[in-house]
C-alpha positions as CSV (number, residue, x, y, z in Angstrom):
1,M,-7.7,14.8,-22.6
2,K,-5.5,14.3,-19.0
3,Q,-6.4,12.4,-15.8
4,A,-5.2,10.6,-13.6
5,I,-5.7,8.7,-10.3
6,V,-4.1,11.1,-7.0
7,H,-5.6,8.9,-4.3
8,I,-6.2,6.0,-3.1
9,A,-8.5,5.9,-0.1
10,L,-7.5,2.9,2.6
11,V,-10.4,2.7,5.2
12,V,-8.1,2.6,8.4
13,R,-9.1,1.5,12.3
14,D,-6.6,4.8,13.8
15,Y,-4.3,7.6,11.8
16,D,-1.1,6.5,14.5
17,E,-1.4,2.9,13.9
18,A,-1.6,3.3,10.1
19,I,1.6,5.4,10.3
20,E,4.0,3.5,12.2
21,F,2.9,0.1,9.5
22,Y,2.9,2.3,6.2
23,V,5.6,4.9,7.0
24,N,8.4,2.8,9.7
25,T,7.1,-1.4,8.5
26,L,6.3,-0.9,4.9
27,K,8.7,2.3,4.6
28,F,6.1,4.5,2.7
29,E,6.9,8.1,2.8
30,L,4.4,10.4,4.9
31,I,3.8,13.4,1.9
32,E,1.3,14.6,4.7
33,D,-0.6,14.3,7.9
34,T,-3.0,17.6,8.4
35,Y,-5.6,17.7,11.0
36,Q,-8.4,19.1,9.9
37,P,-11.8,20.6,12.3
38,E,-14.0,21.5,10.8
39,Q,-14.2,18.0,10.4
40,D,-12.6,17.0,12.6
41,K,-10.2,14.1,11.4
42,R,-7.0,14.2,9.1
43,W,-5.4,14.5,5.9
44,V,-3.4,11.9,6.2
45,V,-1.6,11.1,2.5
46,I,1.6,7.9,1.9
47,S,3.1,7.5,-1.2
48,P,6.2,4.3,-1.5
49,P,9.9,5.1,-1.6
50,G,10.5,7.1,-5.0
51,S,7.3,6.4,-6.3
52,Q,5.9,9.8,-8.6
53,G,1.6,8.2,-9.0
54,V,-1.3,7.7,-6.6
55,T,-1.1,7.9,-3.3
56,L,-2.9,6.4,-0.3
57,L,-5.4,8.1,1.6
58,L,-5.4,6.5,5.1
59,A,-9.0,7.1,6.1
60,K,-10.1,6.6,9.3
61,A,-13.6,4.6,9.4
62,S,-16.3,7.0,10.6
63,K,-19.3,6.0,11.2
64,P,-19.8,1.8,12.6
65,E,-20.8,1.0,8.7
66,Q,-17.8,2.2,7.5
67,E,-16.6,0.0,10.6
68,P,-16.8,-3.7,7.9
69,F,-14.4,-2.0,5.4
70,I,-11.3,-2.1,7.6
71,G,-9.2,-5.2,5.8
72,N,-11.5,-6.6,3.3
73,Q,-11.5,-3.4,0.8
74,A,-11.3,-6.4,-1.5
75,G,-13.8,-9.2,-0.4
76,G,-10.4,-10.5,0.4
77,R,-8.8,-10.0,-2.8
78,V,-5.3,-8.1,-4.0
79,F,-6.9,-5.1,-2.6
80,L,-2.6,-3.5,-4.3
81,F,-0.4,-4.2,-6.4
82,L,3.2,-2.7,-4.5
83,N,6.2,-2.5,-8.0
84,T,9.6,-2.8,-6.4
85,D,13.2,-2.1,-8.4
86,D,14.9,-5.4,-6.8
87,F,12.2,-7.8,-4.9
88,W,15.0,-9.9,-3.2
89,R,15.6,-7.0,-1.1
90,D,11.9,-5.5,-0.4
91,Y,11.1,-9.2,-0.2
92,E,13.9,-9.1,2.4
93,R,12.7,-6.6,4.1
94,M,9.9,-7.3,5.3
95,V,10.0,-10.3,6.0
96,S,11.9,-9.4,8.8
97,A,10.3,-6.5,9.4
98,G,6.8,-8.7,10.4
99,V,5.2,-8.7,7.5
100,Q,2.7,-11.5,7.2
101,F,3.2,-13.3,3.4
102,V,0.3,-15.4,2.6
103,R,1.8,-16.4,-1.1
104,P,5.7,-17.5,-1.4
105,P,7.5,-15.7,-3.7
106,K,6.4,-17.1,-6.8
107,Q,8.4,-16.3,-10.7
108,Q,4.8,-15.8,-13.0
109,S,4.8,-14.3,-15.9
110,Y,4.8,-11.0,-15.8
111,G,8.0,-10.8,-12.7
112,M,8.0,-11.4,-9.9
113,V,5.4,-11.5,-6.8
114,A,4.1,-12.9,-3.4
115,V,1.8,-11.4,-1.5
116,F,1.2,-10.3,1.8
117,E,-1.0,-8.7,3.9
118,D,-0.9,-5.5,6.1
119,L,-1.9,-5.1,9.4
120,Y,-5.7,-4.6,8.6
121,G,-5.5,-8.3,6.4
122,N,-5.8,-6.7,3.2
123,R,-3.5,-8.1,0.7
124,W,-0.6,-7.0,-1.3
125,D,1.4,-8.3,-4.7
126,L,4.7,-7.5,-4.3
127,L,6.2,-7.3,-7.9
128,Q,8.5,-7.0,-9.9
129,L,8.0,-6.9,-13.3
130,N,9.9,-8.9,-16.2
131,P,12.7,-5.3,-18.3
132,N,9.3,-5.8,-21.1
133,H,5.4,-5.8,-19.2
134,P,4.5,-2.4,-19.9
135,M,4.5,-1.1,-16.5
136,T,8.2,-1.7,-14.9
137,L,9.1,1.0,-13.1
138,R,11.2,2.9,-15.7
139,S,14.6,5.2,-14.4
140,K,14.2,8.8,-15.8
C-alpha cells in the first residue's frame, strides 16, 4: 500500500490577502487558483519553492463557525514546519519582508529553528535540519 497526504487546508479570511502574504512575502509558489462556481469558492493551492511534497490549500472561512479558527488552527502551538536548505538566507529575507518572529533563532539538537507567525497568527517553525536528520532536504 502506498499513500500520501496531498494538501493541508489552511483556513484564511480572504483568498487575495492570503496569496499576497504567502506568495509575495514568503515566496511560496501559486500552484492553482481556480474558481468553482458550483460552490462559489476558489481552489487555491500554494507550495514552498522547490517543494515536491504536501501543498497548502488556502480555504476561505465560509461559515461563522469556521472564523474562530483563522489564525488558531493549532490552538497556539506551532502548526506548520517550513524546512529550508539555508536557514540564515531565509530568516534574513523574511525579517526584511516584515515577517514577525516570536522566538529567535536557536540551535537545537535537530538543527537551527526560529518561530514565526503568518498574517493570521498561525505559528510556523522555520528550520534547517542537521545533515544526519532523517527529514533533511536532499538534492536529487
